[in-house]
C-alpha positions, 0 to 999 in steps of 0.5 A, spaced: 573 427 425 568 432 422 563 430 416 566 431 409 561 434 404 562 429 398 563 434 393 569 435 396 571 428 394 571 430 387 578 430 386 582 426 391 590 425 392 592 420 397 599 421 400 603 418 405 610 415 406 612 409 402 608 403 405 603 407 408 597 404 404 596 409 399 594 405 393 590 400 397 586 406 400 585 410 394 583 404 390 577 403 396 575 410 395 575 410 388 571 404 388 566 407 393 566 414 389 565 410 382 571 414 379 578 412 376 583 410 381 590 413 378 597 411 381 602 416 380 608 410 381 605 407 375 605 413 371 613 414 373 616 408 373 618 404 366 622 398 365 628 396 368 627 401 374 628 407 370 623 413 370 620 417 366 623 424 365 619 430 368 616 432 362 613 426 360 611 424 367 608 431 368 604 430 361 602 423 363 599 426 370 595 431 366 592 427 361 590 422 367 587 427 371 583 430 365 577 427 368 572 431 372 573 426 378 578 422 380 582 419 386 590 419 385 595 416 390 602 418 391 607 424 393 612 426 388 612 433 390 615 436 384 608 434 381 604 439 386 603 444 381 599 439 376 596 434 381 594 439 386 591 444 380 584 442 381 585 437 387 579 438 392 581 434 398 588 431 400 588 425 405 594 424 408 595 417 411 600 419 417 601 412 421 606 411 426 613 409 424 613 402 427 606 401 423 608 403 416 615 400 417 611 393 418 607 394 412 613 396 408 616 390 410 610 385 409 609 388 402 616 387 400 617 380 402 610 378 399 612 381 393 619 378 393 615 371 394 610 372 389 615 375 384 609 380 382 610 385 377 609 392 380 606 396 374 604 391 368 609 392 362 615 394 366 618 387 368 619 391 375 619 386 381 622 386 388 628 382 389 632 380 396 638 384 393 633 390 391 630 390 398 635 389 403 642 390 399 641 396 395 641 404 396 635 404 392 631 399 397 624 401 399 625 400 406 631 404 406 627 410 403 621 409 408 626 409 414 629 416 411 623 419 409 618 418 414 619 424 419 621 428 413 614 427 410 610 428 417 614 435 417 612 437 410 605 435 410 604 438 417 607 445 414 603 444 407 596 443 411 598 450 414 600 453 408 595 459 406 597 457 399 593 451 400 587 454 404 582 451 398 584 444 399 581 440 404 586 436 408 584 429 412 589 427 416 588 419 418 593 417 424 591 409 424 588 404 420 582 404 425 581 412 423 581 410 416 576 404 416 571 409 420 573 415 414 571 410 409 565 407 412 562 414 413 564 416 406 560 409 404 554 411 408 553 418 405 554 415 398 549 410 399 544 415 402 546 420 397 
């Protein structure tokens, strides 16, 4: 992996299939870079598993990104014109299907057991019914979108429209750990 200029990490979007670890990696990177971590799901989801209308969602994104440096996690393709308006780097967690499915399953079961509220104030929690018996299942979503996501980001990385964005494709947790360690070392030495 070629060295990455820290200036390219001023405004970062961490993307990948549901369950790939976007939020975890984004939080770690934001801590290393000492800048805000912004979670798109938190801006999108409202109480009772309802979602914000696009105009509200887009306003929330624009307001959250109204700062010189940030690390954003999440996909939501319809928001590209807003979230990538000033993005400098896109970090794509392109992990295998088996790895991502395993992470998704472990996370869902853990959240069911702990009854963890996913986004404070929404009351939204994972449940057995929602995870295993619903068309809205995050596991089903991951299964349906894993291949599509890979094809989409491969195309986007090669699209001249996005030539000004630096893309970092991380294919497994070892690469991700190495990447974060290299950023930490460079930040410590800066």
